[in-house]
C-alpha positions as CSV (number, residue, x, y, z in Angstrom):
1,X,41.0,19.9,104.3
2,X,39.6,21.7,101.2
3,X,39.0,18.8,98.5
4,X,39.2,19.8,95.0
5,X,35.9,19.0,92.5
6,X,35.0,20.5,90.0
7,X,31.4,22.3,89.7
8,X,29.2,19.6,87.6
9,X,28.1,22.2,85.1
10,X,29.8,24.8,83.2
11,X,29.7,28.8,84.4
12,X,28.6,29.4,80.3
13,X,25.7,26.8,81.0
14,X,24.9,28.5,84.4
15,X,24.6,31.9,82.2
16,X,22.5,30.0,79.8
17,X,20.2,28.3,81.8
18,X,19.7,31.4,84.0
19,X,18.9,33.4,80.6
20,X,16.3,30.8,79.4
21,X,14.6,30.7,82.3
22,X,14.5,34.2,83.7
23,X,13.6,35.5,80.2
24,X,10.5,33.3,80.3
25,X,9.6,35.3,83.8
26,X,10.6,38.6,82.6
27,X,10.2,39.4,78.8
28,X,12.1,42.8,79.5
29,X,15.8,41.0,79.8
30,X,17.2,41.1,76.7
31,X,20.7,39.4,76.4
32,X,23.4,40.6,74.2
33,X,25.9,38.6,72.3
34,X,29.0,39.3,70.1
35,X,29.4,36.5,68.0
36,X,30.2,34.3,71.2
37,X,26.2,32.5,71.0
38,X,27.5,28.9,71.3
39,X,30.7,29.9,73.2
40,X,28.1,31.1,75.9
41,X,25.7,28.3,75.0
42,X,23.1,30.8,74.1
43,X,22.0,29.3,71.0
44,X,19.1,27.1,72.3
45,X,18.1,30.5,74.1
46,X,18.0,32.5,71.2
47,X,15.7,29.9,69.1
48,X,13.3,29.8,72.0
49,X,13.4,33.6,72.4
50,X,14.4,35.0,69.3
51,X,13.2,38.8,70.6
52,X,15.2,38.7,73.6
53,X,18.6,36.7,72.7
54,X,20.3,39.0,69.8
55,X,23.9,38.2,67.9
56,X,24.8,41.8,67.5
57,X,28.4,40.5,65.7
58,X,31.9,41.5,66.7
59,X,31.2,45.1,67.3
60,X,31.4,45.2,71.1
61,X,31.6,49.2,71.6
62,X,28.5,49.2,69.6
63,X,26.9,46.8,71.7
64,X,27.2,49.0,74.9
65,X,25.6,51.7,73.3
66,X,22.9,49.4,72.3
67,X,22.8,48.0,76.0
68,X,22.7,51.6,77.2
69,X,19.5,52.5,74.6
70,X,17.6,49.6,75.7
71,X,18.2,50.5,79.5
72,X,16.3,54.1,78.5
73,X,13.8,51.9,76.7
74,X,13.0,50.3,80.0
75,X,14.4,47.0,79.4
76,X,17.0,44.9,81.2
77,X,19.9,44.3,79.1
78,X,22.6,41.6,79.7
79,X,25.6,42.0,77.5
80,X,28.6,38.8,77.4
81,X,31.9,39.1,75.8
82,X,35.1,38.1,76.5
83,X,36.8,39.9,79.0
84,X,39.4,41.6,76.9
85,X,36.4,42.8,74.7
86,X,34.4,43.6,77.7
87,X,36.8,46.0,79.0
88,X,39.7,47.3,76.6
89,X,37.6,47.6,73.9
90,X,34.6,48.9,75.4
91,X,35.8,51.1,77.9
92,X,35.2,54.8,76.4
93,X,31.4,53.6,75.7
94,X,31.4,51.7,79.3
95,X,31.9,55.1,80.5
96,X,29.8,57.6,78.0
97,X,27.1,55.6,77.2
98,X,26.5,53.6,80.8
99,X,28.2,54.7,83.7
100,X,28.3,58.7,83.1
101,X,24.2,58.1,82.3
102,X,23.4,56.1,85.1
103,X,22.0,53.4,82.7
104,X,21.1,50.4,83.8
105,X,23.3,47.3,82.1
106,X,24.9,44.3,83.5
107,X,28.1,43.0,81.6
108,X,29.3,38.9,81.9
109,X,32.9,39.3,81.0
110,X,34.0,36.0,80.3
111,X,37.4,33.8,80.1
112,X,39.1,36.1,83.0
113,X,42.7,36.3,82.5
114,X,44.5,32.8,82.3
115,X,41.1,31.1,81.4
116,X,41.4,32.0,78.1
117,X,43.7,29.3,77.7
118,X,44.0,28.3,74.4
119,X,42.5,31.6,73.0
120,X,46.1,33.0,73.8
121,X,47.3,36.4,74.7
122,X,45.3,38.8,72.4
123,X,42.0,37.5,74.5
124,X,43.5,37.0,77.8
125,X,43.1,40.3,79.7
126,X,44.9,40.8,82.9
127,X,44.1,44.8,83.4
128,X,40.4,44.7,82.8
129,X,39.6,44.7,86.7
130,X,41.7,47.6,86.9
131,X,40.5,49.2,83.8
132,X,36.7,49.1,85.2
133,X,37.0,49.5,88.7
134,X,38.1,53.5,87.6
135,X,34.7,54.1,86.6
136,X,32.8,56.3,89.5
137,X,29.5,54.0,89.9
138,X,30.5,50.6,88.4
139,X,30.1,47.5,90.5
140,X,32.7,45.2,89.9
141,X,32.6,41.3,90.9
142,X,34.5,38.2,90.1
143,X,32.3,34.7,90.7
144,X,34.0,32.2,92.2
145,X,31.9,29.3,91.2
146,X,28.6,27.9,89.5
147,X,26.7,28.4,92.9
148,X,27.7,32.2,93.2
149,X,27.4,33.2,89.4
150,X,23.7,31.8,89.4
151,X,23.0,33.8,92.6
152,X,24.4,37.1,91.5
153,X,22.7,36.7,88.4
154,X,19.5,36.7,90.2
155,X,20.3,39.4,91.8
156,X,21.3,41.6,89.0
157,X,17.9,41.5,87.7
158,X,16.7,43.4,90.2
159,X,19.8,46.1,91.2
160,X,19.9,49.2,88.8
161,X,23.0,50.6,87.3
162,X,26.3,49.3,85.7
163,X,27.4,45.5,86.9
164,X,30.6,44.5,85.8
165,X,30.9,40.5,86.5
166,X,34.0,38.4,85.5
167,X,33.8,34.6,85.1
168,X,35.3,31.6,83.6
169,X,33.3,29.7,80.9
170,X,34.3,26.1,81.8
171,X,33.6,24.3,85.2
172,X,35.0,26.1,88.1
173,X,36.1,24.4,91.4
174,X,33.3,24.1,93.9
175,X,34.0,26.4,96.8
176,X,30.1,27.1,97.6
177,X,27.4,24.7,98.6
178,X,23.7,25.2,96.9
179,X,21.7,27.6,98.8
180,X,24.8,29.6,99.8
181,X,23.9,33.3,100.2
182,X,25.8,36.3,99.0
183,X,26.0,39.9,99.7
184,X,27.4,42.2,96.8
185,X,30.0,44.0,98.5
186,X,30.4,41.8,101.4
187,X,33.2,39.0,101.4
188,X,32.7,35.5,102.1
189,X,35.1,34.3,105.2
190,X,36.1,30.8,104.3
191,X,38.3,30.0,106.9
192,X,39.8,31.6,109.8
193,X,43.7,31.9,111.1
194,X,45.8,33.7,113.5
195,X,49.2,34.0,111.5
196,X,48.2,35.3,108.0
197,X,45.2,36.6,106.0
198,X,44.9,35.2,102.4
199,X,42.6,37.5,100.5
200,X,41.7,35.7,97.1
201,X,39.3,35.8,93.7
202,X,38.3,33.9,91.0
203,X,40.3,30.8,90.2
204,X,42.7,32.1,93.2
205,X,40.0,31.0,95.9
206,X,40.5,27.5,95.4
207,X,44.5,28.1,95.4
208,X,44.1,30.1,98.8
209,X,42.5,27.3,100.3
210,X,45.0,24.2,98.9
211,X,47.6,27.0,99.8
212,X,46.0,27.1,103.7
213,X,46.0,23.3,104.1
214,X,49.7,23.0,103.1
215,X,50.4,25.7,105.6
216,X,48.5,24.2,108.3
217,X,50.9,21.0,108.1
218,X,53.6,23.7,108.9
219,X,51.9,25.2,111.4
220,X,50.9,28.7,109.9
221,X,47.4,29.3,110.2
222,X,45.6,31.3,107.6
223,X,42.3,32.9,107.2
224,X,40.7,32.9,103.8
225,X,38.6,35.6,102.5
226,X,36.7,35.4,99.0
227,X,36.4,38.9,97.7
228,X,34.3,38.6,95.0
229,X,33.4,42.1,95.2
230,X,36.0,44.2,93.8
231,X,34.3,47.5,94.1
232,X,32.9,48.2,96.6
233,X,35.1,46.0,98.4
234,X,34.8,45.2,102.1
235,X,36.8,47.7,104.1
236,X,35.6,46.4,107.2
237,X,36.6,42.5,106.7
238,X,40.0,43.7,105.6
239,X,40.6,45.9,108.4
240,X,39.3,43.1,110.9
241,X,41.2,40.2,109.4
242,X,44.4,42.5,108.9
243,X,44.4,43.6,112.4
244,X,43.9,40.1,113.4
245,X,46.5,38.3,111.4
246,X,49.2,40.8,110.9
247,X,50.0,40.0,107.4
248,X,48.3,39.7,104.3
249,X,48.5,38.2,101.0
250,X,46.3,39.2,97.9
251,X,45.8,36.3,95.5
252,X,44.1,37.2,91.9
253,X,44.3,35.9,87.9
254,X,45.1,39.9,87.2
255,X,47.8,42.0,86.8
256,X,49.3,42.8,90.8
257,X,48.8,46.8,89.6
258,X,45.4,48.3,89.9
259,X,43.1,45.0,90.8
260,X,42.6,43.1,94.0
261,X,46.1,43.7,95.5
262,X,45.8,47.2,94.7
263,X,42.2,47.7,96.1
264,X,43.4,45.9,99.7
265,X,46.4,48.0,99.5
266,X,44.8,51.0,99.4
267,X,42.5,50.1,102.6
268,X,45.1,48.9,104.4
269,X,47.9,52.2,103.9
270,X,44.9,54.1,105.3
271,X,43.7,52.1,108.1
272,X,46.1,49.5,109.0
273,X,49.3,49.5,107.5
274,X,50.9,45.8,107.5
275,X,53.3,43.6,105.8
276,X,51.9,42.6,102.7
277,X,52.4,40.1,99.6
278,X,51.0,40.3,96.3
279,X,50.2,37.2,93.8
280,X,49.2,37.7,90.2
281,X,50.5,38.6,86.7
282,X,53.5,40.9,87.1
283,X,53.6,43.0,84.0
284,X,53.5,40.1,81.6
285,X,50.6,39.5,78.6
286,X,48.9,36.3,78.0
287,X,50.0,33.3,76.1
288,X,48.8,30.0,74.8
289,X,48.4,27.2,76.9
290,X,46.6,24.8,79.3
291,X,44.9,26.1,82.6
292,X,47.7,24.1,84.6
293,X,50.7,25.0,82.5
294,X,49.8,28.8,82.9
295,X,49.1,29.1,86.6
296,X,52.8,27.6,87.1
297,X,54.0,29.8,84.0
298,X,52.6,33.1,86.1
299,X,52.8,31.8,89.6
300,X,49.5,31.5,90.6
301,X,49.7,28.2,92.5
302,X,48.8,27.3,96.0
303,X,52.5,26.7,95.9
304,X,53.6,30.3,95.0
305,X,51.2,31.4,97.8
306,X,53.0,29.5,100.4
307,X,56.0,30.7,99.2
308,X,55.1,34.4,99.7
309,X,53.7,33.7,103.5
310,X,57.0,31.8,104.3
311,X,58.8,34.9,102.7
312,X,57.4,37.6,105.6
313,X,60.0,37.9,108.3
């Protein structure tokens, strides 16, 4: 049975701790912030490394251009801002300055989807992964918990190109134990069952695990897949488990259009057309609220997943 426990460390502190440690090892790393130093716990890192941590102010599009220039100069730029601004506000610069020119820039997009909570609708992006996955060379990720976030950050230092990493800022539900390995582009199979495949990412992985436990009490055995890489998506895992179970439900903290559900459907329609259901935001904007309220309001709970599974004929 899946036990719901939160990570002891916030995701933002995973990031700041990583930066503090790795800038000390590699002075080519430059961390850029858009007036969100305290929001990402980066003030103390700036105090230690004032030449490597730069608060550029509220000018996100220009910061992407700066990051591209730093890349050309041989630096390793990481740029953090809220998800809404790392996608909608910066898209042309992500295309022109980074992806089109094959520059080496890592975008850390926090407050993903409903995890923006009290920042409300203007800061609550439900379309961001769909926007960025349209870029030809972009690698698009949504990290699940603190263990995964740290492991992915360590990999990004050594990888070249546009990597766009979606995350929450506060404590995630613990999914992985310390030392777990992650391969970008390869899904993590968390549970195997023969009746339905639940493919989730981000905060929805925990909800899928809870749903799998609830379904098991009703005699329905679910496979649960953490599809933490949206692009390039793990086609092999999708096809394998779609054929094995014959039914798929995607679960995402994002609009059901052009996100995880769409990406999985693109694979299935070519390789293995089967019945499918979509859990996610259904063409709505965000609002202020607690995380628990917003999960229920936007039908992102384990019970909603169970309902979707039971809707199959």
